[in-house]
C-alpha positions, 0 to 999 in steps of 0.5 A: 276469213269468214270461214275461219271466224266461224270455225273459232266460233264453234271451237269457242262454244264446244269448249265452253261445254267441256266440264273443267277439272274444278267442275268434276271435282265439285260434282264429284264432292256433292255425289259423295255428300249425297251418298254420305247423307243416305248412308247416315239415314241407313245407320240412323244418324238423322243429324248426319243425313241432315248435315248436307243442308245449310241452316237456311235451307228451304224444302218445297212440300205440297203445302208450299216452303218448309223453312229451315233444317229443324222443320225438315228434322222434325218431318223426317223424325215423325214419318220416317223414324221409329221411336228408338231412332232407327229408320223404317225403311233403308235409303239409296239414292239412284241416277244421281247427275250434278251440274254446276250453274255458277262459279259457286252453285250446282243443281243436282237431280236424282232418285230416292228409294226406301225400302225394307222394314215390311213397308211398301216402298217409296220413291221419287225424284228430288232437285237439290240447289247447292251453293259453295260455302266456307264450310264446303258445299251445302243445299240451300233448297231441296225439292222432292216428290 
């Protein structure tokens, strides 16, 4: 009896580790949002790039949290875009991983790479915290370094 209970306990633990179809679909959706954001950046569509963010997003910077999409947009526009609205470098995402941390919450990590434009390449790692909203998955916190 004790052995059977232990086997059932191990089975239950392993079953809890397997991704459900819904979790897989959510991870695929979030990864697609990240790719669409990079694609928008490369088209010079900064608003499209920022559309993955919830309006109340916070972005962690070396000076502390930066609240809201408008603050992120201003920082990106001044640092990464030319006066004509085109990006100074192209953006790609690598090593993107997504995991759910609740029924309506997820965490994504990855590496961003900015290249081209006769500038030195720039890269770093990011963590995005996601929340399911009535309009779909939105990033509510961004920590990029």
